[in-house]
Structures are given as structure tokens and as C-alpha cells.
N, C-alpha and C positions, 0 to 999 in steps of 0.2 A: 257514141256517147260514153260507152263504158271505158274508153281509153282516156277520157278527160280527167285531169287532176282536180283536186278540190278547188284550187285557185281558178282553174278554167271554168268550173261550175259557177263559182262566184261571179266571175267576169261576164260570162255569156248568158247566165240565167237569173241569178239572184239579184245582182245589182240592177239590171234593167227592170226587174219586177218592182223593186223598192222605188226606183226613180219614177216609174210609170204611176205609182200610187201617190206621187206628189211630195215625196220626202226630198229635202234640200241637202245634197251631199256636202255642201260647204258648212252648214250650220247645224244640221240635224242628224247626220250620220257619221260615225267613226268606224273604220275597218281595222281588223286585227288589233284590238285594244288589249294591251297588257295592263292588268289592274292589281297584280301583286308583284312583289319584288323577288320572290323565290326564297324559301326558308334557308337560312345559313346552317349547313350541316357541319358539325365539329367532330373531328376524330383526332385525339392527341393535340398536337400543335397545328394540324392541318384543318382547313375549312374551305368549303365550297358552297356556292349558291345552288339550291335545288331548282326545280322547274317552276317557272312563273305560270300563273293562270292567264289565259288569253281568250277573249271572245272574238268570233269572226266579225260580227257586227253588233254595235250598240246604237240604238235609235233614241233620240232626244226630242221631246216636244219643243223645249228651248234649251240653250246651253246649260249643262249641269242638272237637267231634269230628265233623267233616263226613264223610258217607259217600255221599251221593247228590246229583246235580244234575239239574234238569229245565229244558229249554228249550222254550218255547211258541212256536207260530206260528199265524197266523190260518188259517181253513179253506180259503183259496185255495191254501195250500201243502200239500204231502204230509206224511204223518206224520213222515217222517225228515228233512225239510228243515232242522230245527234241530240235527241230530246233530253235524255237523262243528264248528259253533260251540261246542256243549256239550263236545265232546271236547277242544277247545283249552283251554277253561276248566278242565275236569277235570284236565288235565295240569298246569296251573299250581297248582291247589288240592289236588293229590294225592288226588283223589276217584275211586274205582273204578267206582261205579255211575252210569250216565248214561242219561237218558230224554229223548226228543223226542216232542212231541205237537202235533197240530192240532185236538184235540177228538174226532176219530173213534176214536182208539186211542192206543197207546203203542209206540214203538220203544225197546227196552231193550238197552243195551250193557253187558255184564258184564265188567269189566276183571279179574276174578279168575279167569276161565276162559281156558285156552290152547286153541288150535285142535284139539289132540289129544283134549281131554276134553269136547267139545261145542261148540255154536254160541255164538259171542261175542255176536251180535246176533239178537234175535227180536222178533216183534210180539206185543203183549198187547192184550186188550180194555181199554177205559177203566176197567173195574171190577176189573182184575186187578193193580192197583198193589201191590207187595210191602209187607209190614208191617215196622216197625222191627226186630223180633226176627229176621225172615227175613234181612234184609240184614246185620244185625250178626253173625249166626251165620256167614254166608258170609265176611264181612270177617275175623273172628277166625281162621277156618280158613285163609284166604289168608295172613294174617300170622303164623300159627303161635302164636296166642294162645289156647290150648285149655284150659289148666288154670285153676282158680279163682284161684290165686295170681297168675298173669299178668294175668288179667282185672281183678283188684282194683287192680293198678298202672295199667293202661291206662285204666280207667274212673274213676280218681281225678279229682275236679273241679279246675278251674283256680281260682286266687285271683281273686275278684271282689267288689268293693264298689261302691256308687254313686259316681260321679265317678272311679272307677279306670279307667285306660286299657284299651281293648279290643285284643287282639292283632291285628296285621295278618295277611294271609293267609300271607305267607312266614314270619312268626314262628310261626304255628300249625303250618306244615309242619315247621319245625326242632324245635319242642317235641314234637309228636306222634311224629315219626320217632325222636327221641332216647328218649322214654319207651318206645316199642315195642321199640327195640333193647336197652335195658337190661332190659326184661321178658324178652327172649329171651337174656339173659346175655352180651350184648356188653359188654366191659369197657374198650375204648379207642375213643373217639369224637372225630372232628374236625368242627367246624361252621365253615364259611367264610361270613362275612356282612360285606358292605362297611361301611366306616366310616359311621356315621350311621343304620344300620338297626336299632339297638336290641339289640345283643348282650347287654348287661347285663340288660335286661328279660326277654329270652328265657331267660337263665340263671336268673333269679329264678323264673319259672314252672316250669322244669324241676325246680329244687330244691324248690319248694313242693309239687308233686304227688308227688315221690318221698318227701319228708319226711312229708307228711300220710298217705300210704299205708303209711308205716313200712317201705318198701322200702329206704330209706337213712335212718339215724338220726343219724349225725354227719358233717357236711359241712365241707370245707376249701375256701375260695375264695381263690385266689392271684392277685395282680396285682403290677405292678412300679413303680407310682407312688402316692405317698400320696394325691394328689388323686383318683385313680380309686377307691381304697378308701373315702375319706371321702364322695365323691359317692354311691357305691353304698349305703353305710349309711344316709345321710339321705334318699335318693330311692327307688330301685327295691326295696331290701331292707327298707325301713321296716316292712312288715307282720310281719317276724320278731320284732320288739320284744325282749323279755327273753330269748329263746332264742339271741340273736346276740351275739358279742363280736369285738373286734379284738385280735389278738395284738400286744402292744407291751411295751417295756421287758424283753424277753426272759423274759417270764413266761407259763407255759403253765397257765392255769386250766382244769381239766377239767370244770367244772360246766355248760358250755354245750353246745349242739348244732350251731350254725352258727358257724363260725370264719372270719374274714376276715384276711388277712395279706399283707404285702409278702413277696416271695420273700426279700428281703435281711434281713428280721426273723427268719427261721428258719434262715438260713445265716450263715456268717461266716468268720473266719480259722480256722486249723487247730485251735486250742484251743477255739474256740467252736462248732464244727460240730455239737455235740450238742444244740442248742436244739430242733430238730424231734424229736430222739430222746427228749425228755421225754415224748412221746406214744409209746405202743406201736405197732408197725408196723400192727396191725389196728385202731387206734383210729378212724380215719376209713374209712367205706365209700364215700365219694364225694369226689373231688378235682376241682375245676374250675379250669382254668388260663386266665386272661384274657390276651389279646394273646400267645398262645403262639408267635407268630413271633419274639418278641424274645429268642431264645436258649435258651428253656427246654427245647427238645428236642435241644440240642447234646449230643453224646456226652460231652464233657469238661466240661460245665457243672455248677456247684455246684447249680443249680436241678434239673438232671436227677437228682441224688442224692436230692432230696426225693421226686420222683416214683417213683424206684425203691425208696426206703425204704417208701413206702406203696403198693407194687405190688399188694397184694391188693385195693385200693380200685378202684372204677370211676373212670376218669379221662376228663374231657371237655376238649378243647382248643378255645378260641374264638379266631378270628383273622379279620382283614379281608384279610390278605395271607399266605397260607401260604408258608413259605420252603423252597426246594429248592436247596441248594448242596452242595458237596463235604463241608462240615463239619456242616451243619445240615439236617435234613429232618424237617418235621412229619409227612409222610406215612409215612416210615420208622417213626416212633415211634407215631403214633396210627392209622395206616391211611388209606386213601382217604377223602376227606370224605364224611360221611353225608349232608350237605346243603350246597348252595352257593347263596347269593344274591349275585350279583355287582354291581359298580358299574354295569355296563351295564343289568342288569335293573332296578336301583333307579331309574336315570334314565328308562328306558322306561316304568316304571309311574308315574312322577311323584312318587315318594317322595324322590328325591334331585335336587339341582340340577344342571342341565347347565352347561356352561361354554364360553367362547370362549377362544381363544389369540391373544395378540399376540406374534409372534416378532420380536425386534429383533436383527439381526446388526451387530456393530461391526467396523470395518475391521481393527483390531489383533487381534481374536479370530480373524478369518478368515485373515489373512496373516501374523500373528505380528509380533514386533519384535526386532530385533537391535541392541544398543547399539553406538555408535561405540567404537573402541578407546580404552581409558582413561576411558570415561564414568563419572562419579561420580554417585551418587544425592544427594538433597537433604540428606542427613546426612554427605556426604563419603566414603561407602564406594564403592570401585571395584566396578562391576558385572561379574560374570563374563561373559566374551564367549561368548555362544551365542544361539540363536534361542529367544525366549520366546513361548509360545502360550497358548491359552485355558486349558490345564491349569495353567499357572504363575501366571496373573494372580490377585492377592490371596492366593496361597499362598506363592510365593517372590519375586514381583515385583508391586509396587503401582504402577499408573498413576493418579495422582490425577485426571487429566482424564477417565479412564474412569469412576471413581466419581462424579464430578460429572455426567457425561452420563447415567448410569443414574438418578441422583436427579432430574435434570431431566425425563427421560421419565416417571418415576413421577408427578411433580408435574403434568406436562402432562395425563396421563391423568385424574388426580383432579380437576383444575380443569375439565376438559371433561366430566366425568360427575357426580361427587359428592365434594366436598373432604372430607367427613366419612365416607366409606365406609371401614369397617375394612379395614386392609391389613397383611399380613405380608410382610416382605422377608427371604428366606432368603439368608444370606451364608456365605462360606467358613469363617470362624472369628470369634472374639470381636473381634479387632482390626478385621476387615473390617466387622462389625456396628456397631462404634463409629464408624468413619470414615463409614459410610453414614448413621448417625444425624446426624452433623455436617453432611454434605452436604445432607440433607433439611431440616434446620433452616435452613440458609442459603438454600435454594430457597423456603422458606415462612415468611418473616419475620413477615408479618401474622398468620398463623394461630398461629404460636408465641407471638407477643406476646399474642394473645387467651388462650392457655393454654399454659404451658410444656410440658405433657404431650402436646401434639399429636403429637410424635414421641418414642418411648422405645425405648431398647435393653433388650430382655428376654432376658438370657442367664444361664447358670448361676452366673457369678461376681459378679453385680451385685444386691445386695439391694434397692436402690431400684427397679430394673426389675422384679425378680421380684414385688415387692410390688404392682405395677400389673397383674399378669397377670389377677387376678380382675376388675378393672375393664375390661380389654380384652375379656374374653369375655362380660361382662355386657351384654346388649342394651340395657339402660336407661341405661348409662353412655356418654356421648359420647367421653370421653377415657380412655386414649390412642386416637388414630386410627390411627397408623402404628407398628407394632412391628418393629424390626430384630432379627434373631436368627440363630443358626446351627443348633443341634440341639435346643435346649430345647423349641421349639414344634412340632417335626415330628410328634409323636404325643402322644396323651393330652390334648390341649388342645381343648376343645369350643367353638371360636370360631364360633358358629352364624350370626352376622351378617357374617362375613368375606366381602367382595365382590371383593377383589383379592389375589392371591397372586403375589409377584414372585420369580422364580428367578434369583438371581445366584450360584448355588452349583452346582458341577459334581456332577451326580447320575447315577450309572450303576447303582444298585441299584434293581431294580423294586420291591422291598419298600418302600424308603424313598420312592420316587416316589409309590406309591399312598397311603402314609401322609400325605405332604404334600398331595396332591390332596384327601385326606379332610378337610383343615382347612376346605374351603369347600363341601362337598357338602350340607350341611344347608339345608333350605328354611325360611325364616321369613317367611311372607306378610305378617304384621302389621307387619313392619319393612321391607317392600319388597324382601325378599331372595328372588328367584326363580331367579337364575343368578349365576355369578361369572366372573371373568376371570383367566386366568393370563398374566402378562407374563414372557416367557422370554428371558433374555440369554445362556444357556449351552447352548442346544440340548438341554436336558433333555427337552423335549416330543417329541424324535425317538423317545422310548420308546413313543409312540403306535403306532409301526409294529411294535413287539415283539409276537410272537404271544401273549405272556403278559398283554398289557394288554387289559382288557375293558370299557372305557368311553370311546367316542370323543368329541372335542369337537364342538360345533356349528359352530364357525368358527375358522379359523386366518388371521391377518392379519400381513403383513410390511410395515410402512410404509417408504416411500422416504425418502431423506435430506430433511430439512426438513418432512416430513409429521407431523401429530400422531399419537400412539400409540393413538388411539381408533379401533377398527374402524369402517369406514363403515357407514351404514345400508343402502346398496346393497351395490350390489355391493362301553482301556488299563487302568488299574488301577481297581479298585472303591474308591469313597470309603468312609470310615467311615460305616456306614449307621445310626448312631444306635441300635444295638440294646442297648447297655449303659448303664444308669444306675446309678451307684455311690451307695450309701446307707450312712450311718453307722447301723448297726442299733440303737444305743442311743439316739441323739438323733433318728433318722429324718430327718436332714438329707440332702437329695438333692444329689448332685454329677453333673450330666449330662456327657456326653463332650465338650461344647464348652469345658470348662475347659482352659486352656493347660497343657501338660505341660512341666516343666523338664527339658531334655535334659542329659545329662552333659557336663562340659567337653570342648569340641572336637567335640561331636556335634550341637549345636543347628543347626537349619536356618536359614540366613541369609535375611532378607527385605529386599529393596531397595525404596526409595520414590522414585519419579520423578515430578516435578511439571511437566516442560516438554515432554512428548510429547503432541501433539494426538491426539484420538480422534474418529471420526465414525461416523454410521449409514450402512449400505449395504443394498441388496436390498429387494424387496417381493414379497409373494405373498398373494392373498386366496383362501381356501378355505372351503367350506361342507361340513358333513356332512348328507347328505340323510336322509330318514326311515328308510332302511335301514341307516344308519351308514356309507355309503360316501363317501369323500373325493372331492369334485368341485371342480375348479379353474375356476370361472366366476362371473360376476356374478349378482346376484339376478334381474336381467332374464332372463339366459340360463337360470337354474334354473327360473324361472316358465314360460318358453316351453316348455322341455323337458318339464316336468311336465304342462302343459296338453295338449301333443301326445300324451302317454301316456294322458291321461284321455279325450280327445275325438279321434275319427278325423279330423275336419275342422271348419271353421267352421260348416257346416250342422248337424253333429252337436251342437255347442255351442248353436247357436240353438234347436234343437228342445228341448233340455233346459231352457234358460233360459226360453223362452216357455211351456213346459208346466208349469213349477214353480208350485205354488200360491203359494208365498212364496219370493222370491229369497234370503232369509236362509238357507234350508236349503242352497243351493248355495254361498254364501259361507262358511258354517261347514265344509262338506265340503272346500273348498279350503284352509281354514286347517289342517285336519287333515293336509293334504299339505305343510304348510310354506309356503303362499302367503299372505302378509299384505298385504292391499290397502293398508293405511295406509303400509307401507314402499314399495309401488309408487308411491303418490301423490307421494312425495318425488322420484321419477324423472320422472314424466310430468306431474304437476300435481295440485293438490288440488281442482280444480273439476270433475273428471270423475266420471262414474258408474262403479261397479264393472264394468258391462257394457262400457263403452268402454275401460277400462284393460285388461281381459282381451282384447278383440278387437284392440286396438292392439298389445299386446306379443306375443301369440301368433300373430296372422295379419296384422299390418301394416295393419289397417284405420284410416283417419283417425278420430281420436276427436272426439266432440262434447262440449261442456261440458253440465252439467246445465241451465244457463240456456238454451242453444240447443235442447235437447230440449223444455224447457218451452214455449219460444216456438213451436216447430213444432206442438205439440199444441193450443195456444191458437188458432192460425191456422186449424185445421181446422173449428172451430165444431161439434165433435161433440156438444156438450152443450146445444144450443138446445132440446132436448125438455124440459129442466127449467125450472122457474120461475125468476124473477129472483133470489130469495134463495138458492135451491139453486145457481144458477150462480155466485153470489158465493162460496159455500162451496167449490165445485169449483175456482174460480180460486185460492182461498186454499190448497187442498190442493196444487195444481200449484206455487204459489210456495214452499210448504214443501218440496216435492221439490227445487226449484232451489237452495234454501238448504242443505238438510241431507241430501238423498239419499233413495233408495228405501226404506231400512229404516224410516224414521220413518212413512211413509204406509202401510206394510203392516200396521200395528198399530192397534187401536182406541184406543190411548193417544194417538193424534194428536188425538183429540177434546178432550183436556185441554190441548193446547198452543196458544199464540198463533201466528197470529191466528185460527185456527179456533174456539177457545173463545169468541171475542168474539161469535159468532153465536148463542149460547145454550148451554144445558146439553147434555151428550152426547145425552140422549134427544131433546131438541128438534131438534138438528142431524140426527139419524138420521131423525126424522119428516119433516123438510124434504125429504129424498131419497126418502121413501116407505116407511120402515121398515128394520129391521135387515138383512133379506135383500137389499133393493134397495141399501142402503148398501155391503154387501160386494160386490155385483155391480159397483157404481160403482168401488170401489177396484181390482177386478180389471180393469175396462175401462180405467181410467187407466194401469195397469201395462202392459197389452198395447199401448195406443196410444203410450206413451212409447218402446217398443222396436220399433214397426212399421218394416218395411224402408223 
């Protein structure tokens, strides 16, 4: 039994035990379940997926209702060796019953028991696996789901059809926790889920199960943007079909069951406030508030009146960024979040894109600027004599040279990476967005000549720009490439392929900062979108240091004067936070807060325009975030050295692991999971070195040998004279292949299909030249050992 692999233990012992207990492997058991995507690790321009989390077995009472997890080990391990790993998974998956087994028996961890009421962990024989009914009964008692009425709600099926998306694990957690809370009569619920994690789909499954179980018969879904409502109807809510309607034209048709509406369509001016009152206060028994951070919980908000009018209904708030200020508190209204899935968790799991930060400090931003006495702006207005600083630029004072320098840095970055990478430039106001558009047009004459829509201003006052918003967010449309904006695109815009976000707007609201970051966090692998970059001119990314921020960047880079803004492959008062979008309730025309406001006579804020003050770049700092999310100020070489010294006590320790590894690829993959990319190191040391030499040189200062030098050494030893002439020719070809392409190619049998080896015959013929499959594998192992001999 000790010779059996982990998979053999599963097949011969664990699976029969689960089947014998009455679990249906078609509908209740999933094996080898991968439930994360693997964090995307970024080093310079290179990126790779880290290791996914995978459970050996997940057991479901009904589809999408997971209640048990089983972790298997081979028989060389003890029964409980898989328990700690399984407990980590169970915590993520919100599963109470955890099993570990090596085939001899089962270690059972019962998360529904506290220490006062019995043993939490106990050993069972392999034949004592609990039945679905046993575990479900314990689960329901633990959750307080003891009446048939409650069970009917909790056991209601999810919506599922062929080709319909399957919920991710965190969506299951949010949905199941919400359904259980409502079954237990909780009537105010807050769900916090980072932008890009599927809040609307989560809401759909919650509504579907409550609606189908008849626990909730009439549902109101509120949002604050037309685009959000329309996308919801045509996408995630499509299965509701004829039972669903959108409230518009101030008409309340009471013949439907699922109602979607803008907040603004059911509220209005004093004489129009009774729109929502066309429904009786108890008409809806479920109200879902999307993006509830956007003012809906404010004490004096008109939206709050809608929630209080339908106070008898269960109310669910969905947000990526719960707001906690003196005036607005989601938690005060909805209570503590029932479930939170943060930006950091999404990045760690590989469902959201990580990002790098390019911080560019401009001299006038740091030191300020004071006009000489009597200084006139370019329009002949005398500038008030005071010191103007970063808070003033583009708000009360415009330095044209500053705008031009920012446009130049954006252009340099795009030219050095991808000129067609979708880019959003967040500006102070509409005037700033227009001037930035002009500056970017002047910096990119050839690309603008190719298509005039290369740069577009997309702001609330400009119909031509707003008409291009759909094209900007459509991955299939190349143009527009660069969008300059102020508030319109800070939330509710699903720009999935956005690769560059430029912050030239002073942001001190954590809520707005997270919303802006959310414009880039979606991953679209088919379009080459694995990570994105934030270019920060206004120190907005200093909010990373805020205790409320929950998703760190992978790199922060401050270029020196004259340096390109592309990260190297090596080494006061709160602003308007965009929470209010004004909508004409009759026409549903949206007027976002970046519309210029006409000040009363004598009250308008004067803005000065100066075109003869030079502006330059100062400061540099390169920082990486390690795998634990800690900021480290060091080069990639230093990071690699430090990480290797943590993994291996000494050079000898590394040599033992390297030489004993059956395949070197396993060690290389393990290093990648720690953020060490050998391709990035090659840029430092040289491209002709073996991974072994790169590691020994950087970590322990050993002089590196090129692959060709290693190949020549092994050829000179004449180790392979015991083979025939043709076999020796094959061996020399294998060594030459190593010299050209490295160790990974010759570790695999695929090398038999590659030239020049394939010129010696078919794979079978070549293997026979060496003496058969076993002898050929021994030869590869022998070559590998000799290549790295001391």
C-alpha cells in the first residue's frame, strides 16, 4: 500500500468509501476541483499564472450547496497530513465538514461543533464516511435552518442551463450566505464585492432562488445608471424574460414580478415624489440596491426615502466600496457586511488583474509656483499673488507646459509598450479633459491622422464623445484608444481591456479611488490583458498606504528626469467623489457631476492660464510588492537573491535539490510561484546562460557558464563511448539542442520530434538506437547530471 500514489488511494479507498455512504457521484461529488485561477505574477513586461488551489473532493448536498471537502494523501503520509491544507480550503469555500485520508482511515473535522459540546476532530474507519442526510441534518441545525419553510428556501436550485456560466466559489459564498440569512429572517444585508467580481450575476442568482421558492414574489432592483440597468436586462437577468420590466416614463405597471429602475426614475422634485408611491409600501418584498455606496444610504438622500417607504421589504445592498463618512454610512443602514470579497482577494485568486504603478513627480507640483508681481496670464488677466501648488493646478491655475509634459509622458509610455492599449486619462474637470485631449492629439499626429478618434474626450457635456463610449469599452473596436474624462468614466463603465489608467486628478476619497482602480481590474486573456498600469501625476496612489485599501500594486516606479515612463524589466479637502449622477426622470438623460456649474455673478472661481512657465520631471523610486503583499525597495536581482536565500540555506542546499530533481522544470515552476522569472533575470545577466547558472550567480556569486560552455565540457569527457556510432550522433545532437535552447527541451520526450534529433529517424527508431525507452530515459538523466557536475 505504501507504493500507491495519491490518485491510487483515491480510486481504491476514498471514492468507494464515499459511494458506499450514499453520495451520488453524478450530482453530489466533484473530484480534483480547481476553484481559483492562480494569481498573475508580473515582473517587468513578463507575467505568468501562479499555482491554482485545487481540492481533491468537494461534496454537495445539492448542486452549488457545498458542505464537505476531502483531502487525500498517499500512504506514506499519516491520516491527518492533509487536514491543514483542507481546513485552509474549507475556510475559503465556507464548508464546515472536512476530511483527510491516506487510505487507512479518515480524520474528520466537524466545524459545526464547539469545544464545549464534543470533539471537533475524530478518527473514523474508512467505511464510516457520513451519508449526505447525516451531514445535511448537522449543517441545518448549525445554521438554524430547522423548519420545512426555511429548508425549502435554502434547498431551492440555482438557475442553470447549458452554456450558462457557473458561479465562482466566492459568488457561491455570497449567494448561499444571503439565502440562509433571509431564510432566518434577516431583512438588511450588505454584500461587499470588488469591481469586476460579478455582483450583478450574484444578485441574479439570489433573486432567482428566492423568486422560484416563492419566498419573495415581487422584487425591485435599483441602480443609478441607465447603462447598468440596460446591461443587466440583456445579460445576467435575461432568464427572467416576461416576468421582468424596466420602470420608465414614470409609469408603474403592476403586472410584473421583477422590476428594474433607476433611483432617479422613481424620485424627483417635490411634486413628483409620489412616483414610487404608486406602489403600496408592501408591494415589494425584496429590494436590491446596486452600487449602494453612491449615496443611497445617506440620511438626507431622496433615494433613502424609497428604501424607507418599502421598509417592510428585505433589502440587500451591493457595493465594491462601502462608504463610511460623517454623512453616509452603508454599515449604519445595512449592518456589517454579510460577506466581503476584496480587491486583494480577487488579485490573489487570479480573478482580477494586478497592476503596476508609475509615479511621476513634477517640479511645480512639489515646490509650487508663485507668479511674479503683476504677472498676466495668456488672456491678459492679472494672476492673484500667492503660492499655487498641486491642489490648484488645472482647478484655479493652468500651466500649459504641465499639460504638455503629462501628454508627452503618456505618449512615451504607449509608444514603448503598445500604442493601441486602451487608456483612460482622469482629469480635474471638463476644461482640463479638453486641453489634455488637444495635447495628446499634438503628441500623436501620425496615429490621429490614421484615425481621428485615436484620442476622444468622453465627458458628460459632449454628445460626440459620449457616443464613442460603447466603442471604447468594446474589446473588438480599436478606436477610441485614449479617452480623456473627469467623472463620467470613474464608475459603471466596464472597460475590460483598459491597460493604462492615468491619474491627473486630485483624489482623496478612498471610495472614488477604488472605483477608478476598478476600471482596469478585469482580465481578458484573449486580448492580451493580464495586468494594467496606473500612471500617477497627483500622488493619488499614496492611498495605497491607507489602512482601508485592500489591494497592493505589484510594482511602483518613479522615473528620473529624462527617463522613459515605462517601468524597467529589472530592477485637505475631499474632492467631489462622483457619487451623484443627475438624471432627467422623464427622458432618462444623464447629467454626471463633471458638468460645469454656472456660478452666480461675482461668485465664479477664476481660472488662470499660463503658457510660459517650464515644468520638468523629478525623483525616482522603484518598488516591488512581494508575494506577501509587502512593499520592498530593491531591484529584481536583490529580490531574487533574498528569496533564494529564504528558500535554500546555502549553495550546497540548492545543489542537492537541483541534482536530485527528476526534472528541473519542477524547480523552475516553484521559483516562478515565488515571483522569480528567469526570463527577466536573463535581461540582467545574459540570455545564453542556463537557469542553474543564473541562480548560482545571482544568489551566491558563482561565475556563470554559458550553455555552450557546459555542452563543450560534457563532450570532452567522452562519457558516451559505450554507445554505438549512430547513438553517439543522437547524443551529440541532444547536447547541441541543450546548448541552443536549454535544459527544459531535452527533459521531455518531445525532443524526439525536434530537429536535428528527428533527422535520425522516428521517435521509436531513435529510442531503439539507445536501447529502448528505459535506457533512453536513463540517458537523459545521465546527460542532465553530467551537465551540472561540479
